[in-house]
Backbone as JSON, one array per atom type, in Angstrom:
{
  "sequence": "MNTQLTDVFILVKKTTPIYRSPSIKYCTLYKTVITQTVMKQYVIDELRFKDFEKIKNYFDNHFTASEMDGIYWMHLDQEILTETQILHSECKPFYFAVELEPERISCELLVRAGSKIRCSCINYATETQRNWFIRLIDSILEKLEISV",
  "N": [[0.84, -1.18, 0.0], [0.72, 2.07, -1.0], [0.63, 5.01, 0.37], [0.28, 8.37, -0.18], [0.82, 11.69, 0.74], [-0.02, 14.79, -0.47], [0.53, 18.28, -1.17], [-2.2, 20.58, -1.05], [-3.69, 22.81, -3.23], [-5.37, 25.88, -3.13], [-7.84, 26.82, -5.29], [-8.57, 29.24, -7.86], [-11.1, 29.88, -10.1], [-10.96, 27.24, -10.68], [-8.52, 26.5, -11.82], [-6.19, 28.05, -11.37], [-3.78, 28.12, -8.9], [-3.97, 29.81, -5.76], [-2.83, 29.9, -3.21], [-0.81, 27.82, -1.13], [-1.72, 25.67, 1.39], [-0.22, 24.73, 4.35], [-1.46, 23.19, 6.24], [-3.27, 21.54, 5.07], [-3.66, 18.52, 3.41], [-3.58, 16.1, 0.71], [-4.68, 12.85, 0.41], [-3.56, 10.32, -1.54], [-4.17, 7.61, -1.65], [-6.7, 7.19, -0.36], [-8.11, 9.12, -1.61], [-8.86, 11.64, -0.5], [-9.2, 14.71, 1.35], [-7.12, 15.86, 3.91], [-7.16, 17.63, 6.84], [-5.34, 19.65, 9.13], [-5.82, 20.95, 12.2], [-4.93, 23.89, 13.88], [-4.53, 24.98, 17.13], [-4.33, 27.35, 19.67], [-3.08, 26.57, 22.81], [-2.95, 25.83, 26.35], [-1.08, 23.51, 27.82], [-0.76, 20.83, 30.04], [1.19, 18.2, 30.62], [2.12, 14.7, 31.05], [0.81, 13.75, 33.34], [0.29, 12.01, 36.41], [-1.56, 8.99, 37.07], [-3.04, 8.97, 39.46], [-3.18, 11.68, 39.98], [-4.64, 12.53, 37.78], [-7.12, 11.36, 38.43], [-7.82, 12.86, 40.73], [-8.04, 15.42, 39.61], [-10.08, 14.99, 37.73], [-12.24, 14.38, 39.42], [-12.48, 16.84, 40.76], [-13.06, 18.58, 38.57], [-15.49, 17.41, 37.71], [-17.13, 18.1, 39.83], [-17.09, 20.89, 39.9], [-17.25, 22.16, 37.4], [-18.89, 22.5, 34.17], [-19.65, 19.62, 32.43], [-19.18, 18.51, 29.1], [-21.06, 16.93, 26.43], [-19.29, 15.24, 25.31], [-17.01, 12.91, 26.46], [-14.66, 13.78, 28.92], [-14.37, 16.45, 28.24], [-14.65, 19.73, 29.37], [-16.42, 22.71, 30.3], [-15.35, 25.87, 31.12], [-16.48, 28.62, 32.54], [-16.08, 32.06, 31.78], [-15.05, 34.72, 33.92], [-17.21, 37.38, 34.5], [-16.14, 39.89, 34.75], [-13.95, 40.1, 33.07], [-14.68, 40.06, 30.43], [-14.61, 41.0, 26.96], [-15.36, 44.12, 25.28], [-17.0, 43.59, 23.06], [-17.95, 41.02, 23.72], [-19.44, 41.64, 26.01], [-21.47, 43.17, 24.87], [-22.76, 41.26, 23.36], [-25.04, 39.78, 24.53], [-26.84, 37.8, 23.84], [-25.26, 35.7, 23.08], [-24.08, 34.63, 25.29], [-23.48, 32.03, 27.74], [-19.93, 32.75, 28.02], [-17.04, 30.78, 27.54], [-14.15, 28.68, 28.24], [-12.82, 25.77, 26.69], [-11.82, 22.7, 28.06], [-9.86, 19.86, 27.83], [-9.6, 16.85, 29.41], [-7.44, 14.26, 29.85], [-6.13, 11.01, 30.73], [-3.34, 11.39, 30.8], [-2.87, 14.1, 30.38], [-3.78, 17.63, 30.48], [-5.49, 19.67, 28.33], [-5.92, 22.9, 27.48], [-7.86, 24.93, 25.7], [-7.24, 28.09, 24.25], [-9.22, 29.6, 23.19], [-11.96, 31.69, 23.33], [-15.14, 30.69, 23.7], [-18.63, 30.8, 22.68], [-21.72, 30.25, 24.32], [-24.12, 29.88, 22.89], [-23.7, 30.08, 20.16], [-21.82, 29.14, 17.22], [-20.29, 30.52, 15.41], [-19.3, 33.83, 15.54], [-18.61, 37.32, 15.99], [-17.84, 37.71, 18.57], [-16.49, 35.51, 19.41], [-13.33, 34.59, 19.95], [-9.71, 34.29, 20.14], [-8.37, 34.29, 23.42], [-7.97, 37.35, 25.2], [-5.04, 38.97, 26.54], [-5.5, 39.41, 29.27], [-7.68, 37.63, 29.75], [-6.47, 35.2, 29.06], [-4.38, 35.05, 30.98], [-5.91, 34.99, 33.34], [-7.23, 32.54, 33.02], [-5.1, 30.67, 32.92], [-4.05, 31.09, 35.48], [-6.27, 30.18, 36.94], [-6.34, 27.4, 36.29], [-3.79, 26.66, 37.25], [-4.13, 27.29, 39.97], [-6.05, 25.42, 40.72], [-4.6, 23.04, 40.47], [-2.69, 23.51, 42.43], [-4.35, 23.65, 44.71], [-5.19, 21.02, 44.77], [-2.87, 19.86, 45.44], [-1.03, 19.07, 43.46], [1.91, 18.81, 41.81], [3.51, 20.21, 39.05]],
  "CA": [[0.0, 0.0, 0.0], [1.52, 3.28, -1.07], [-0.17, 6.19, 0.68], [1.09, 9.56, -0.37], [0.16, 12.94, 1.05], [0.5, 15.88, -1.29], [-0.02, 19.59, -0.85], [-3.43, 20.97, -1.72], [-3.7, 24.2, -3.63], [-6.69, 26.49, -3.19], [-7.93, 27.25, -6.68], [-9.47, 30.28, -8.34], [-11.58, 29.46, -11.41], [-10.64, 25.81, -10.77], [-7.28, 26.21, -12.53], [-5.03, 28.8, -10.9], [-3.61, 28.06, -7.45], [-3.65, 31.09, -5.14], [-1.85, 29.67, -2.15], [-0.7, 26.46, -0.64], [-1.94, 25.63, 2.84], [0.56, 23.64, 4.95], [-2.28, 22.37, 7.14], [-4.2, 20.72, 4.29], [-2.96, 17.55, 2.56], [-4.45, 15.22, -0.05], [-4.25, 11.46, 0.5], [-3.78, 9.71, -2.85], [-4.75, 6.28, -1.49], [-8.12, 7.27, -0.04], [-8.69, 10.21, -2.42], [-9.55, 12.53, 0.42], [-8.43, 15.83, 1.88], [-6.85, 15.77, 5.34], [-6.81, 18.94, 7.4], [-4.77, 19.67, 10.46], [-6.25, 22.16, 12.87], [-3.98, 24.45, 14.82], [-5.25, 25.66, 18.19], [-3.5, 27.81, 20.78], [-3.47, 25.83, 24.02], [-2.11, 25.7, 27.54], [-1.08, 22.06, 28.01], [0.0, 20.24, 31.14], [1.23, 16.78, 30.27], [2.8, 13.75, 31.93], [0.09, 13.59, 34.61], [0.22, 10.67, 37.0], [-2.96, 8.58, 37.05], [-3.7, 9.4, 40.71], [-3.45, 13.11, 39.82], [-5.76, 12.59, 36.83], [-8.35, 11.06, 39.16], [-8.13, 14.01, 41.58], [-8.48, 16.52, 38.73], [-11.39, 14.61, 37.16], [-13.22, 14.54, 40.5], [-12.65, 18.28, 40.96], [-13.76, 19.12, 37.4], [-16.86, 16.9, 37.74], [-17.88, 18.79, 40.88], [-17.02, 22.35, 39.82], [-17.41, 22.7, 36.04], [-19.89, 21.85, 33.33], [-19.11, 18.6, 31.52], [-19.87, 18.5, 27.81], [-21.56, 15.61, 26.06], [-18.11, 14.44, 24.96], [-16.31, 12.5, 27.67], [-13.37, 14.41, 29.15], [-14.39, 17.86, 27.86], [-15.33, 20.55, 30.37], [-16.58, 24.13, 29.98], [-15.01, 26.74, 32.25], [-17.07, 29.91, 32.23], [-15.25, 33.24, 32.07], [-15.48, 35.71, 34.89], [-17.88, 38.5, 33.79], [-15.3, 41.09, 34.86], [-12.88, 40.12, 32.07], [-15.22, 39.98, 29.07], [-14.29, 42.13, 26.07], [-16.51, 44.99, 24.98], [-17.88, 42.86, 22.13], [-18.61, 39.95, 24.47], [-20.44, 42.26, 26.88], [-22.59, 43.6, 24.02], [-23.42, 40.08, 22.77], [-25.69, 39.04, 25.62], [-27.51, 36.62, 23.27], [-24.25, 34.65, 22.87], [-23.59, 34.16, 26.59], [-22.26, 32.34, 28.49], [-18.65, 32.58, 27.36], [-16.29, 29.77, 28.28], [-13.0, 27.99, 27.66], [-12.95, 24.31, 26.67], [-10.68, 21.98, 28.62], [-9.91, 18.41, 27.6], [-8.86, 16.12, 30.43], [-7.1, 12.88, 29.5], [-5.35, 10.44, 31.83], [-1.95, 11.84, 30.83], [-2.7, 15.53, 30.12], [-4.87, 18.61, 30.43], [-5.32, 20.59, 27.2], [-6.81, 24.03, 27.68], [-7.92, 25.8, 24.51], [-7.23, 29.52, 24.56], [-10.27, 30.21, 22.39], [-13.16, 31.99, 24.11], [-16.3, 30.21, 22.95], [-19.94, 31.31, 23.1], [-22.62, 29.16, 24.68], [-25.26, 29.68, 22.01], [-23.34, 30.21, 18.74], [-20.54, 28.56, 16.82], [-19.55, 31.59, 14.73], [-19.74, 35.18, 15.87], [-17.46, 38.2, 16.2], [-17.46, 37.67, 19.99], [-15.69, 34.3, 19.61], [-11.95, 34.91, 19.57], [-8.7, 33.86, 21.09], [-8.41, 35.06, 24.66], [-7.11, 38.52, 25.37], [-3.98, 38.69, 27.51], [-6.14, 39.35, 30.59], [-8.44, 36.38, 29.82], [-5.5, 34.09, 29.06], [-3.71, 34.99, 32.28], [-6.92, 34.57, 34.31], [-7.48, 31.11, 32.79], [-3.92, 29.92, 33.35], [-4.02, 31.16, 36.95], [-7.33, 29.3, 37.43], [-5.87, 26.01, 36.18], [-2.67, 26.48, 38.18], [-4.64, 27.31, 41.35], [-6.71, 24.13, 40.95], [-3.54, 22.06, 40.69], [-2.12, 23.82, 43.74], [-5.34, 23.25, 45.71], [-5.2, 19.55, 44.81], [-1.51, 19.46, 45.77], [-0.42, 18.4, 42.3], [3.02, 19.62, 41.29], [3.83, 19.97, 37.63]],
  "C": [[0.88, 1.24, 0.0], [0.62, 4.49, -0.86], [0.74, 7.4, 0.55], [0.24, 10.79, -0.06], [0.8, 14.03, 0.21], [-0.15, 17.17, -0.87], [-1.28, 19.85, -1.66], [-3.34, 22.45, -2.03], [-5.14, 24.7, -3.66], [-6.79, 27.14, -4.57], [-8.9, 28.4, -6.89], [-9.83, 29.87, -9.76], [-11.17, 28.02, -11.71], [-9.35, 25.5, -11.54], [-6.05, 26.88, -11.94], [-4.88, 28.71, -9.38], [-3.28, 29.43, -6.87], [-2.66, 30.9, -4.0], [-1.88, 28.21, -1.75], [-0.87, 26.5, 0.87], [-1.16, 24.46, 3.42], [-0.27, 22.74, 5.85], [-3.29, 21.5, 6.4], [-3.39, 19.82, 3.36], [-4.0, 16.7, 1.83], [-3.87, 13.82, 0.0], [-4.59, 10.77, -0.81], [-4.42, 8.33, -2.75], [-6.25, 6.35, -1.29], [-8.84, 8.38, -0.8], [-9.5, 11.16, -1.54], [-8.62, 13.63, 0.9], [-8.31, 15.66, 3.4], [-6.46, 17.16, 5.82], [-6.22, 18.76, 8.78], [-5.15, 20.99, 11.09], [-5.19, 22.61, 13.86], [-4.78, 25.24, 15.85], [-4.24, 26.1, 19.25], [-4.01, 27.14, 22.05], [-2.46, 26.04, 25.14], [-2.2, 24.22, 27.89], [-0.21, 21.69, 29.2], [0.0, 18.74, 30.87], [2.03, 15.98, 31.3], [2.16, 13.69, 33.32], [0.22, 12.15, 35.11], [-1.27, 10.3, 37.1], [-3.69, 9.02, 38.32], [-4.03, 10.89, 40.65], [-4.6, 13.33, 38.84], [-7.08, 12.36, 37.56], [-8.78, 12.22, 40.06], [-8.69, 15.17, 40.74], [-9.87, 16.22, 38.17], [-12.49, 14.8, 38.21], [-13.51, 16.02, 40.73], [-13.45, 18.89, 39.8], [-15.23, 18.68, 37.39], [-17.73, 17.67, 38.73], [-17.96, 20.31, 40.72], [-17.29, 22.95, 38.44], [-18.45, 21.91, 35.27], [-19.21, 20.86, 32.4], [-19.89, 18.67, 30.21], [-20.41, 17.09, 27.55], [-20.43, 14.67, 25.67], [-17.31, 14.16, 26.23], [-14.95, 13.2, 27.76], [-13.29, 15.87, 28.76], [-15.22, 18.63, 28.89], [-15.38, 22.0, 29.89], [-16.27, 24.93, 31.24], [-15.43, 28.15, 31.89], [-16.14, 31.06, 32.65], [-15.89, 34.09, 33.13], [-16.05, 36.9, 34.1], [-17.02, 39.76, 33.78], [-14.25, 41.19, 33.76], [-13.37, 39.95, 30.64], [-14.78, 41.2, 28.26], [-15.55, 42.95, 25.86], [-17.52, 44.27, 24.07], [-18.63, 41.77, 22.86], [-19.68, 40.49, 25.4], [-21.68, 42.64, 26.08], [-23.38, 42.42, 23.46], [-24.08, 39.22, 23.85], [-26.41, 37.79, 25.11], [-26.56, 35.45, 23.05], [-23.77, 34.02, 24.17], [-24.15, 32.78, 26.92], [-21.02, 32.12, 27.64], [-17.8, 31.64, 28.21], [-15.04, 29.34, 27.51], [-13.31, 26.5, 27.69], [-11.66, 23.7, 27.2], [-10.89, 20.5, 28.37], [-9.02, 17.74, 28.64], [-8.7, 14.67, 29.97], [-6.24, 12.32, 30.63], [-3.9, 10.96, 31.92], [-1.76, 13.34, 30.63], [-3.98, 16.32, 30.28], [-4.55, 19.53, 29.27], [-6.38, 21.67, 27.31], [-6.78, 24.92, 26.45], [-7.96, 27.25, 24.95], [-8.19, 30.29, 23.66], [-11.47, 30.46, 23.3], [-14.35, 31.64, 23.23], [-17.58, 30.83, 23.5], [-20.87, 30.12, 23.33], [-23.71, 28.88, 23.67], [-24.94, 29.79, 20.53], [-22.0, 29.55, 18.47], [-19.66, 29.62, 16.15], [-20.17, 32.94, 15.09], [-18.49, 36.02, 16.11], [-17.01, 38.21, 17.67], [-16.62, 36.45, 20.33], [-14.3, 34.58, 19.05], [-10.99, 34.24, 20.53], [-8.74, 34.81, 22.29], [-7.5, 36.28, 24.58], [-6.03, 38.13, 26.38], [-4.56, 38.55, 28.92], [-6.89, 38.03, 30.76], [-7.51, 35.18, 29.89], [-4.85, 33.95, 30.42], [-4.66, 34.54, 33.38], [-7.13, 33.05, 34.23], [-6.3, 30.27, 33.27], [-3.79, 29.94, 34.86], [-5.08, 30.26, 37.56], [-6.87, 27.85, 37.41], [-4.75, 25.74, 37.18], [-3.15, 26.45, 39.64], [-5.37, 26.01, 41.7], [-5.66, 23.06, 41.25], [-2.89, 22.26, 42.06], [-3.06, 23.36, 44.86], [-5.37, 21.73, 45.87], [-3.83, 18.97, 45.16], [-0.86, 18.6, 44.69], [0.69, 19.31, 41.78], [3.32, 19.21, 39.86], [5.09, 20.72, 37.25]]
}
């Protein structure tokens, strides 16, 4: 089996390539496009299993679990919302997504909206929001006496 990934060119008028995207590849074996998503994250890895269990218990009791196992929603403090987020009351609540796996915590630095997937209020965290979120995660680990 010879699987080959080749670069995909975005076409104008179906003939002229405008740019090459390094995150999109074409698989010649399965004749399909493969995309790689890039997300800014705060990651804590190499967790011990006993620490994972403590964190999971804490998250289960303090945060909203999504329908997907291991994903939690951490709502932003109202004091640190951007002007746009404050004006978009129909999009609230705003939150960060956190994925907890037995060996790592992956914290997306994208501020999501509770009622919409696309909106101008959904953006990467501001410096204030990012720092608040990282301090929150670090304080939870400290409270649980988990050193990383």
